[in-house]
N, C-alpha and C positions, 0 to 999 in steps of 0.2 A: 360771314366767313369765320371759320374757327379761330379761337384765340391763339392756339399753338399749332403750327404747321411746319413740317420738314419735308423737303424734296431733295433727294440725293440723286445725282444724274451723272453717270460715267460716260455718256454720249457714245457708247459702243455696244451696249447690250441692253440690260434691263435697268429700270429706275425704281426707286423706293419712294413712296409717298406715305407719310405718317401724320395722323391728326387725332385730336381728342385726347384728353389727359385722364388716365386712370389713376396714376399716382406720380408724384414728382419730387425732386429735391432742387431747391434754389438757394444759392449761397451769395450773399452780398458782401460778406467779410468773414474772416475766421477760417476754421478748419474744414475747408471745402472738400479736399481729397478724401479725408476719412469718412465724411458723411456721404459722399458720392459712392465710395466703395461699399458702404453699408447698404445703400439703396440698390446698387447693381447686384450685390449678392442676395439681397432679399427678394429680388425679382428675376432670379437667374433662369427662369423657365420661359421668358418672354423676350421680345425685341425691346431694346432701350435705345433712345436717341438723345443726343445732347451736345453741349459745347462747353469748352473751358476757355476763358479769356487769358490773354497774355499775363495779366496781373496775378494769376495763380503763382507766378514766380516768387511773389513776396511771401507765400506760405512755404515754398520749398527752400528758399535762401533768405538771408537777412537783408531784404531789399525793401524799398518803398516806391510809391508812385504818387506824385503830387501835381502832375500836369493836367491841363484842361481835358475833360471828357465830354464831348458833345452829345453822344448817343446814349450812354448810361445803361448798357447791357449789364446784367449781374455778372459776378465773377464766374459763376458756374450754373448750369441748368441742365438737368437730365430728367427724362420722363418716360413712363410706360404708356405708350399710346393705346387708345381704345381701338384704333384701326390702323393697320399697315397693309398697303397693297403694293404689289410688284407690277410695274407697267412695262410692256415690251415696246419695241420700236414702232409697232403699228398702233399703239395706244390702247391695246387690250390689257385689262388689268385682272390680277388674281389676288384674292384675299389671303394674306399670311397671318393676320391677326384681326379679330373682329369678324363681322359677317355682312354680307350684302343686305342692303335695305334700300328703300326708295330714297331716303334721306342721304345715306352714304354714297350711293351710286351717283346721285345728282351732284353732291359736293365734289366728287372725283372728276366727273365730266366737266363741271364748271371750271375747276382749277386747270385742267389740261387744255380747255378751250381758250384760256388766256394766251396760249402760244400764238393764236391766230390774230390777236389784237395788236395794233401798232401802239407803242407806248406814248407817243406824242408828248414828249417832254421838252421843256424849254428852260433848262437849268444851267446857269453859268457857274462854273467852278472858280473859286478864288484860292490863291495860295497864301498860307500863313507866312512863308518865307519868300523873300525876293530871290531871284537867281543869284545875286551877289552874296546875300546872306547865306544861302545854301553852300555856295563855293567856299565862303569863309569858314563855315562850320566843318566842311570836309577837310580843309587844310589843317584845322586845329586837331581833328581826329588823326590825321596823318602824322602830326607831331607826336601824338601818343604812341603811334606805331613805331616811329623813328626812335623813340626812347625805350622801346621794348615793353611798354605798358600792356599792349595787346598786339595780336598778329592781324586781326581782321575784325571789323564790326559792321553789322547791318544797320545802316543809318536811313531813317525814313522821314518823309515830310508829309504834311496833310494838305489836301485840297478840300474845300468845303463850300457849303451854301447854307445860309441861316434862315431861309424862308422857302424851302423847297416843297413843292406839291407834285407827287408822282404816284403812279399806279405801281406798287412794288412788284406784283406778280408778273404783269406784262413787261415791266422793265427787266425783270429777271430773264424771261424768255428771250427778250431782245439781246441782252448781254450774252446769253448762251449761244444764240445764233451767231454772234460776232466771234466768240472765242472757241466754242466746241471743246471745252476743257474737260479733262477726265475726272476732275474732282469738283465739278460744278455743284452748287447747292443753293437752296433758298431756305431760310429759317425765319419764321415769324414767331415772336414771343410777345403777345399782347400788342403794344403799339410800336414795337421795335422790329426792324427787318434787316436781315443780312441777305444781300444779293451778290453772289460770288461766282466768279469764273476762274476758280483756282485750278492750276495745272499740277499742283504738288501734293503728294501723299506724305503725311507725317509718319504714321505708324499703322501697320497692319498685323493682326495676329491670326494665324491659322494653326490650330492645334497648339503645339508648343513652340512654334516658329514665329519670331518677330521680324518684320521687314520695314526698313525706313528708306525713303528715296529723296534725299535732299536735292534741291535745285540750286545751282549757282553757276552763272554764266549765261548771258543773254545776247542775242543778235537779232536785228530786224529782218523780216521777210522781204523778199523782192518779188514783184509781179512777173519778172522775167525769169523763166525756169533755169536758164543757164547761170545767170547771176545769182539766183537763189542757192543753187548748188555750190557755187564758189563761196558764198557767205557761210554755208554749213561747214565746208572744209576749213575755212579760216577760223571759225569758232572752235573746231575740234583741235586745232593746233595752237590757238592763242595762249601764250604762256601765262598772261595775267588772269584770264578767265579760268584756265585749268587750275592755277594755284589757289584761286578762290574756292573752287569746288573741293580740291584735295584737302585743304585745311579743315573744311567742315566734315568731310569724310572721316578724318582722324578724330574729330570731336565726337561724332556719332559712334564711332567704334569704341571710344573710351566710355561714353555714356552707356552703351549696351553692355559693356564688360562688367558694369556694376551689378547686373542682375542675371547675366548669361551663364549657362553651363560652361565649364572650363574648355578652352580652345574651340568654342563654337562660333565665335564672331568671324564672319566672312564678308569680304567685299566681292559681291557677285558681278558687279559691273562698275567700272570707274570712268566717269566723264563721258557717258554715252550721249550722242547728239540726238535730240528728239525735236520733231517739228510740230508746231501748233499753227493755228490759223494766222496769228499775228506775229509770232516770234519763233526763233530756234532757241533751245535751251540745252545746257549740259546737266544731265541727271546721273547720279550714282545710286547704286543699290547695295545696301548693307543689311545683312541678316544675322540672326543669332538664335540659339535654342535656349529656352528657359524651363525651369521646373514648373510643373502644374501648381505647385504651392505658392508661386509668386503672384501676389494680388495686384489688382488694377492700380491702387495708389502707389505701390512700390515701383511699378513700371513707369508711371507718370513722374514720380519723384526723380527717377533716374534720367529720364529723357526730355522732360518738358521744362522750359520752352524748347522747341526744336532749334538745333544749332544753326540751321540756315537763316533763322530770323534774329539771331543774337550775335554770333561771332565767337572768337576764341582769344584767350580763355573766356569761358561763358560768363562767369559772375562779374568779372571786371568789365567785359563788354556791355553787360546789362546796366551796370552803374553808369557807364559813359552814355549809353542810350538815354537814360533818364536825365542826365545832365544836359545833353546837347539837343535832344528832340523837344518840340514845342507842344506836344499833345500826348495824352494818355492813350496808349494803343487799344486798350479794351479788347474787344473780340478780334480786331485786326492783329495778326500774328498769333492768334489763338488757334483753336481747332474745333471742327464740327465732325461728328461721325455717329456710328451706331454699333451696338453689340447685338449679336445673334443669340438665340436661346442656348446654343452650345458653348457660348463664351468667346467665340471668335469675334474680332472687331476690325473696323477700318476707320481711320480718321485722316482728314485732310489738313492742309495748312491754309489758314484764312488770309489769302492775298488776292490781288486783282479784284477787289471787292468794293461794293457800295454799301455803306451802313447808314440806316435812315431811321429817325424817330418821327413818326407821323404826328405825334401830339405837339412836340416843340418845333417841328418842321426843319430840324437840324439834319444835315446830310454831310457825310464825311467819306472821302476817298483817299486813304493814305497809300503811298507808294515809296519804295526805297530800293536799295541795293547794297552789295557788299563793298566796303572800303578797305583796300589794302595799300601797302606802300607804293604799289604800281599804279594806283588809281589816278586818273586825270579828272579833276573836279568838274570840268566842263562836260566831259563825256558821261560822267555819272549823272549829271543833271539831265542830259539828253536821254539817258536810259530810263530815268523816272518818267519823262514825258512819253516815251515809247510805251511803257507799261500802263500809262494812263489812257492811251488812245481809245481803247474799246469802251471804257467807262464814260469817257468824255463824249464819245459819239452817241451812246444810247441816252445820255442825259440831255442832249441838245440836238434833236433831230425831228 
């Protein structure tokens, strides 16, 4: 199988599969955004796919990352694929880049056929933090909020396995079956794999319009339709969940205003309730208009990392994340996406994901949530377990 593969799946219309490397930029340290922008502009007549890890924050702000990194994805990787195909819901594919050949057609059919295979994993996940340690850390973060140091922080913990053997592609398709998420993706870079059931869009560009859709606010689904509807209504009215979301909306509005045309930042939807296979979520939509002269690196310097994965104020929240979390986030809390030949792009938020290094056998499943002054540490821990359910199931069934 190819050394670099990306599969972007919105689970509602067509999917994109890209493989083979014509040209690439890989950054392990240093000025990644400048080099990435040079690469993007140099290849502006093609499709380009790639990712940025959370640690790009250190390039944007005066920050550091010293915690343990199990998977070791690079900071940034973008490539011009030899082949890009669009796959419809029936599995029919159309070439957007590259051309049909016996080898290419076979590769595509073999990849899509993995959806029919049972993953057959027996992976037990272990937590770096005990439940009590997690609760203690949340209480310490609430003290920072009480003192006015921050308003909100997205605090995450890591579940892991040090000797995992999995089939990454079939595991991806199994996770996708469980989640049916609109920003689902699989990314293979040599021996490293991202298996993601992300429900969240980071940033979309269409023409001169930028759109961000942060998620904050989570509730469990119920198998009973009437009870499920009651849970949705409760989530829509929950003051704590709504305040989480609104604080991040304000942060995103501020970030967009750094590069937006005057008076163009608009909240198109505030705290809309969206239903997924395993959870209900509150999602807001914020948009802005930018000048065509604004470059990719300027956009990312203004908006990355996404506010939903940091907290507010952003820089202070990121410093506390580094202090209180036990792991380096890496590609988790980063973003995966693609740019079209016309310059439009779409990028997700890497959450609800399995990260796997097949050489070292290290596997990581980070999860977290927003901590505010209203947070109940016990309930925050239960929310982490809820977000873990789909990953845990596909890794041990």
